[in-house]
N, C-alpha and C positions, 0 to 999 in steps of 0.2 A: 814446754822447755823446762827442764829440771836443772837448777844450778847447785852445785855442791860447794859454792863459796859460803863463807860465814854469813854474809849478807847477800842474798840473791840479787839484789839491785846492783851489786858491786861488779857483776859479771861484765858489764858494758864498759867499765872503766879501764880494763886491761888492754883494750885495743883488740884488733882482729883475732878470731878464733881460728883454729885449723882442725880438719878431720884427719883420719889416719892415712889418707892418700895425699895430704898436702894442700888440699883446696883450702882457701881462706874465706872467712865469713865475717859479716858484721851483724850486730843485733841492736834492735830498738824495742825497749819493753813497751807493750801496748796495754798490759794488765797483768793480773796475777798469773804467772806462769805461761802468759802468751806473749810472744816476741815476733816482731817483724824481722825476717831475716833476708839478708842480701849476700850473694856470693861475689867476691872480688875477682873480676875477669878483666884482664888488660889493665889492671890498676884502678878500675872503676867499679863501684858497687852496682850489682845487677839485682834488683828485688826479686824475690821468688813470689811471683805474681798470680799463679793459678793453683788450684787444689792438687792437680796431678804432680806438679814439680814439688809441692810441699810434701805430699805423700811419699815421694822418692826420698826425702830426707828423714822420715820417721825412723827412729832408733839411731840415728847417726850421732856418734860421740864426737863432741867438739872440745878442743883442748886449748889452754892458754900456755904460751912459752913460759917456762919456770922462772926465768930471769925477770919477768915482768910482774911476778907475784910479790907481795910484801913479805918480809921475814915473819915467820910465825912467832907468836907469843911463847914465853917459856912454857914447857909442858903441852904445847900444841904442835901438831906435825901435819905435813901434807901427806896424803895417802901415798902419792908417788914416791915420796922419800922412805916410806917404810917399806915398801915392796922391794924385795931383794936383800934386805938386811939379814945377816947371819944371826940365828937365834941360839943362845947359849943358856945353860941353866945357872944357877947361882954359884956353882963351882967352876964355871967356865967351860964345861963340856958341851960340845956342839950338839944341838938338837936338830937343826935343819935350817931352812930358809923361809922367811916371811913371803908367802905367795899370794896372799890376798888380805884385804881388810873388809869385814862385813859389818853391816849395821842394819838389822832388821827392825829397828824401833825401840828395842830395850837397852840399847848401847852397843858400842863397837866391840869387835873381837878380832884378833889376829889369827890368821890360818897359817900355820907352820907345816911346811911340806917336809916330812921326814923320810923322803925316798921310798924304799920298799916297805916300810912299816906303816905307811899311810900318814894322813894329816893329823895334826893336833890343833884344836880350836881353843883359844884362850882368851878370856875376857880381857879388854884393853883398859885395865884398872891399874892403879899405882900398886896394889897388892899383888896382882899377877904379873905385871910388867914393871918391875921396880926401876929399871933403867933403859933409856933409849939413847943411843950415841950415834947420831947421823954421821959425824966425822969419822969415827973408827969403823962404821958399818956394823955395829953390833946392838942387838936387843937382848936384854936379860929377861928370862922367863921363869917365873915361879908358878907352875901350874897349880891350880887348886886341887885338893885331894879328890882322887877319883874313887868311885865305888863300883866294883865289878860284881854283879850278882850271878852266880854260877847256876847252871841248870840244876833243878832240884831244891834250890834254896827256898824256904817258906815265903819269902817276899816276892819271889818270882812266879811260883806256881801255887798261888792261893787256892785253897779248895773251891771257892765260889768263882774261880777264874777271873776275879777283879784284880788288876794289878794294884799293888800298894805302892804309894809314892811317899818319900820323906817330905816333910814340910820344906819350904824354901828357907835358905840360910844365907847369912852374908857371904859373899864371894861366889854364890850360885851364879852360873852363867846367864840365868834368866833375869837377874836383878842387878847387873852391872851398869855403869854409866859410860857414855861416850866421851871421846877426847879428839880424835883427829878431824882434819878438814881435807877436802879433796879439791883438786884444781880443775878437773874435768867437768864438762857440762853435759 
């Protein structure tokens, strides 16, 4: 079991969880990332008691009803609240829609779907995302400077065929920090 709440132990405090098809479940933590799970059938919990039944639940995403979650702290957001926000640049020009929030361990980033021009991946930092306004449905994006190395450029086609990489710098997507929290389990 992987919890995306700020404190994984809090997952059981929010009441029953549901899956995408509407089935409801309860959890009881048994150890680190190990939970006893029961499906609520006819208003009563029925424990998942055998390995085969447990295997059928592998990779099942469980969700908490949004209204049961505490209000986030200032400058913290639930991932579900970020998905679907309109992304605009600092001048207010539309860039696209937040389609995903990724966190691969080096910090969170927002994926902005720009339609036919592809996606833009932006570090979720105060520098690159200076404003998030859930009420208006807008997120302001100040993408970091991009470097495009064209074919034939000495840094792209070095004689020894070893690619050259600039050193990491502040604002580099590989060095940003995380901010959001997710309600899904």
